[in-house]
C-alpha positions, 0 to 999 in steps of 0.5 A, a space after each residue: 549658461 543653459 536655462 535651469 528648466 531646460 536642464 530639468 526637462 532633459 534630465 526627466 526625459 533621460 530618466 523616462 528613457 531609462 525607465 522605458 528601457 528597463 521596463 522593456 528589458 524586464 518584459 523581454 526577460 519575462 517573455 523568455 522565461 515564459 517561453 522556456 517554461 512552456 518548452 519544459 512543460 511540453 518536454 515533460 508532457 512528452 516524457 509522461 505521455 507513455 506512462 499516462 497512456 499505460 495507466 489510461 489503457 490498463 487501469 482507467 478504461 478497464 475500471 470504467 468498463 467494470 462500472 458499466 458492467 455493474 449497472 447492466 443485467 448482463 453483457 449481452 442484453 445490456 439492459 440498465 438495472 441501476 443498483 440492482 446488482 449491488 443489492 443482489 451482491 449484498 444479499 448474497 450469503 457467500 459474499 457476506 461470508 467472504 467479506 467477514 472472513 477477509 475483514 477478520 483476516 486483515 484485522 489480524 494479519 495486517 497489525 501483526 505484520 506491521 508490529 512484528 516487522 517493526 520489532 524485528 527491525 529494532 532488534 536488528 538495529 541493535 548490532 546483535 551477533 548473527 544479525 545477517 543470518 537472522 535477516 536471511 531467514 526472514 528474507 528467504 520466503 521472498 526468494 522462494 516460489 509461492 508453490 514451494 512455500 505452499 508445499 512446505 506448509 502442506 508438509 507441516 500442517 497436513 493431517 499427517 504432517 510434522 506439526 500433528 506428529 509433534 502435538 501428538 507426542 505431547 498427548 494432544 489430539 490430531 488437528 485437521 488444520 486445513 479443514 477446520 477453524 484452525 485454517 485461519 491460524 495457518 493462513 495468518 502464519 503463512 502470510 506473516 512468514 511471507 511478508 515479514 522480511 520485506 517489511 522488516 527491510 523497509 523499517 530498517 532503512 527508515 530507522 537508519 535515516 533517523 537523525 543521529 544528532 537528535 538521538 545523541 541529544 536525547 541520550 544527553 538528556 537521559 531519555 529512556 529507550 522507550 521515550 526515544 522510540 516514542 517521541 523521536 523514532 516513531 515520528 520519523 517512521 510514520 510515513 514508512 508505517 503508512 506504506 507498510 500498512 497499505 502494502 500489507 493490507 493489499 497483500 492480505 487481499 491477495 492471499 487467495 493465491 496461497 489459499 487456492 494452492 492449499 485448498 483449491 476452489 472451495 476451502 473451509 468456510 473460515 478461509 473463504 475469501 473475497 477472491 474466492 467469491 470473485 474467482 467463482 463468479 468469473 468462472 460462471 461468467 457472472 460479470 455483473 455480480 463480479 463487477 459490483 463486488 469489485 466496486 464495493 471492495 474498491 470503495 472500502 479500500 479507498 476509505 481505509 487508505 484515506 483514513 490511514 493517510 489522515 492519521 499519518 498526516 496528523 502524526 507526521 506533519 511536524 517531522 515533514 514540516 
């Protein structure tokens, strides 16, 4: 019979060998996993590289050039002037008018676009008759070229147009819509008609994704339609509201195209937008003022969009988990 101590030593040695073997196996698996992760990262980087190159060439580098132009007196002499271009732009009366008009237009058009498109989506979500025709009416501007839309607006709101004929029939005076303070109202209507359809489709898709079991529970609890909308639907719509608001805000800054086709380079003072100021500076080759104005507008947009993200995060965090 073998010595008990010798048996214990053999058992301990066997356990140590097993532990070493298991440790080597874990290390080997960890090394294989690390190599696999690195290989996946390299492949992902290869797929992302073309997009990153496009962003670098068409967005990052041009923005760096804009920043450079905003700090020199002109692109030829290239003398550094610091913030002088920004001071000149901020003291320019045309720039202040353009900023005021653009801010006023966005403050009116963007909330109206979001609220009206949400209301339309809720109405269409009720399975009303003729909902397909109703949806087609608001989506039709997306299928029509901008020039055709502008032509329709000229026919409606020209000094001798259809709208003036109608209001004169009721004893009112003729209004020169494009050359008076009423031009803002015309442009807001154009913006709404052009963008409501797209926003409405986004809201309809978001409403369709609201969990039906929550709506059923709310009905069983005798919750009113307003309570269901406020406490359930609105929470699940928060991310879509953010997206629609940002897109509407961006589109409100791009309304220059329609205004330009309606009124050319120098419209009435009420609809002289930031894009008019920048377009005129570009035509005059005043790149330093153009660059300074573009950077100021970018900073304002970053602040506004950052604030919208914070609001959405506050109201939608319990939905997203």
